[in-house]
N, C-alpha and C positions, 0 to 999 in steps of 0.2 A: 456237365458231364458230355450234354450233348458238343459242348463247343467245343471240350476239350478231342475229344473223339475224332472232332470235324478235323481240328488241324493236324489230327497224327495223320489222319488221312491222307488230309492238299500235303502236308510235307512229306511224305512216303511215295505220294506219283513223283511230284518235285524229284524228288535225290533219285529218283528212278530215272527220269529223264534223265536229269544229271549224269549221272551213273553210266550212265548204254549212248550218249551223247557222246564222252570224254574215252569209252569203251571202240564205238564206233566210226569215230571222227567226224558225226554230222549230227542234229537233233532230226525228231521225224517230221520234216515240212512234204507239208500236201502239195503234188503239181497244183497248176496255176487254175484255172478254167480255160483256160486260151491255149496253156499248154497240153494241160488232159484234149483238148479240142484238137489238137494238133497233133496228138500224138494218134491219138485215134485217127486219123482220116489216114496218118502214116501208118499205121497201121494194115488201110488194105491190104499193103502192098504184099503181105505176109502171104505163104500158103496154108491152104487151111492143118488142122494143127493146135496141137495146145499153145496156150500161148502164156508165157511166165514175166510177173515182176520180180524185176532185184531191189530188192528193199519196199518193198510192197506200205508201211507205216502203214496211214490211220484206214490204205484201202481207196480211196476215193479214186487211183485209175484203174486199180483190179473189178472195181465196181459197175466202173464202166465199160472196159472190154467187156464187163460179164451179162451188161443188157444191150452191148452192141452186138455183144456172138454167142447169143444162148443155149446153140448146138454147140460149141465148143470146153476145151476144160481152160480153165484160168489156176494158173497156179501163183501164189504171192507168197515169195518171204519175204522174212521182220523176223529181226533179232527182240529185239526193245518189246518188253511185254502188254506194256500197257497199248503201245499201237495193237499189238496185236489180236491181245485183247478182246478190246474196241471193236477191230474187222470181225470179230469173229462173232461176236455178237451180233451188229452189222450185217453177217452171211445168214445168218439165224433166223433174224428180223424180219429178211427177203426174201427163205427161204432159196437160197443158190447151189442147189444141189451140185452143180458144176462146178462151184468155186472151192480150191483148196488152198486157206491158208494155213504156211508154216513156219513156226518158229524156229530158223535155223539159219546159219550164214550161210546163202549163198556161195561164197567164196568157197568153201570146206563141200559140199552138199557137192554129191555127183546128179548133175541138172537129169532129171527126165529128156526125151526127143521131144524138140520144141520147135514149132515154123516160128516164134518171135519172142525177140525179149525186149523188154520194156521198163526205162530206169528213168531213175531221179536219182546220180549218188552227187557225186564232188570228183576238187580231181583226183587223190590220192586209194580213193574207189573206182575212177576209170582204169586206173593205170592197171590196180591188183585185178580191175576181170579181163582188162587187156591181154593181160598173163596167164586167165584162164580161158578165154576162149582161143586163145594160140594150139589151144590141145583140137587135133582132129574132131572130136566126137561133136564138136560145134559150130562145125564148118556147114551151110546152104542154110545159114536162119537169117531171118533178117534182124536188126537190131534198131529200136528208140530210141536215144535219148534225149532228154528234155538237160538245158543247161552246157554239160561238161562231152566233150570232145574224149573221144577213143584215140589216146596216146599211137601217133605211127602208124596209122589208122586213115584213109582218105573216105570221107564218107559220101557215098553215089549220092545225096541231095541235103541241106543245108534248108530249114525254111526259120523264118527271120519273122519269129512272134509282134504284135504289133503292140506293145510293152512301153512298162516306164525302160526298162531295161537291152527291148528288141533281143529280148532271148535267146540264143539259137536251141532248134531240134536237129539232132545229128539223125542221116536214114545211114546205116551200117546194112551191106548184103555180106554175110559173113560166108 
C-alpha cells in the first residue's frame, strides 16, 4: 500500500512539473551558484527599494537576495505550484518575513513599484517581458537577467561567467 501511494505521489509531482513546463515554456531550473553570485553582485547597482524575482522557481535567487538585503522587501513570482510550495516552506523555516512569494504570472500581474527586477527566463519569456517593461511604470528600474537578453534593448553591462557555457548576465537600466 505504501509503495502505491509513493508511486502515485511521485507521478503527480512529475506530471505537475511537466504540465507547468508545457504551459510556461520552461522547466523550473535553479540559477547556478556562479550565476546567483554574479546576479547578487549586479543587484548592488539598484537603488533602495523592493526587489522582484520574475519566475522565482525553487527560491534560489529570492533567498540569496533576502540574505543579502534583510532590510528590503523581496518578492518572487512563480506559476508552478511545486517549486512555489517548496519555496514557501523554506521561507517559513528560515523565517524570512520580508520575503513574499506569489503564485502568479508576472506577465499579467500589476507589479508593485520596485528598484530592481531579476530573472532567469528563456527567449520567448524575455520577448514577453520586453513588451511588459515598455510600459512607463517600469522605467528607472534595474533589470538583471541570467543567460537571456531582452530583445531590442542594449544592456549597460554584460558579465560573462567563468563556467562551461560562458553564460552571460545582462544588466539593464530601464
